[in-house]
N, C-alpha and C positions, 0 to 999 in steps of 0.2 A: 199734654202740658199746654198751658196758656202763657204766652210771652208778650212782653212790651219792650220796645226799644225807642228811646227818646234822646234827641240831641239837644244839648244846652250850650249856648254861647253867652258868656258872662263877662262883665267888666272886671278887669284885673283887681280893682279896689274892693270888690265884694265877693271875689272868688272863694276866699276862706269861709265866708258866711254860708255859701251854697254847699261847700264840701262838708261843713259841720252838720248842716241839715240832712244831707245825704247819709252821713255816717249814723246819725241818731235814728233815722227812719230805718236804715238797713239793719242796724244792730237789733232794734226792736222786732223787725220782721223775722230775722233769722232765729232769734232767741224765743220769741213768743208765738210764732205762727207756724205750726208744723207743716202746713201746706205751701209755705214759701220754699221754693227749691233753690233759687239763685237771686241774688241782689248785688249786681256788679256795677261799680262806677268806674268808667274808663276815661283816662285823660288822653286826648289826642297828642300823638308824638310830635306833631309839627306846630301845635298851638295849645299851650296849657290852659287857655281860657275857653277851650271847647272840650266838653265832657259828654259822655254817653252813659245813659242808665239802661241796663239790661236786667229785667226782672222776669223770673219764671215762677209760675204757680201750678199747683196740681191741676187746676181747671179755672175757668173764668169766675166761678162762684167764689173760689178762694181769693182771687184778686179783688172781687167786690167786697169780701169780708175785710181784706187788708185796708181798703179805703175808709172803713168805718172805725179803725183803730186810732188811738191817740198819736202815735209816732207819725203816721201818715198825715193826720190833720195838722200837726205842728209843722211838718215839712211843707205842706201846701200853704200855710200862713206865711212862711218865709219866702217861698217861691212867688206867691201872689204879690208880696211887697216888692220884690225885685223886679217882677214883670211890670207892675204898675208904675214903678219909678224908671222904667226903661233901662234897667241895669242888667237885664238878662232876657234872652229869647229862648223859648222852648219849642221844639218841633217834634211831634210824634212821627217817627219814621216807620214803625211797624207795630202791629197788634194782631195776634192770632194764635192758632194752634201750631205747636212745633211739629216738624216733619221728621227730624232726626236729632238726637236719638229718640226712639219711640218712648211713649209715656211709661211703659213697663220696664224700661232699661234701668239697670243699677247705676248708670251715670248720673241720675238725678238724686241719688241718695245723699243726704247731708253727711258731712264728715264728722 
């Protein structure tokens, strides 16, 4: 499996805008992309203006396909607007192949 983990720090006033964009991208990914295994948005327990995005795909090609789809492009429009207005910071923390569970594990099966 191929995973990406990104940290977002957002101004309180635009937090809901970013969350809405996450949800729209995530719903589209999980519904329409069979090779998307996880799309989790995590709120930091100590600071609700810090969020983490954890995405898992069958492989890197599936992630690249995801980036060509409309929900991702809409998310990136919103994110770019927030970044250029200095209302949000994004930091990619990790990108790579998962070590556990193994790719063939039932743990990756959609519910």
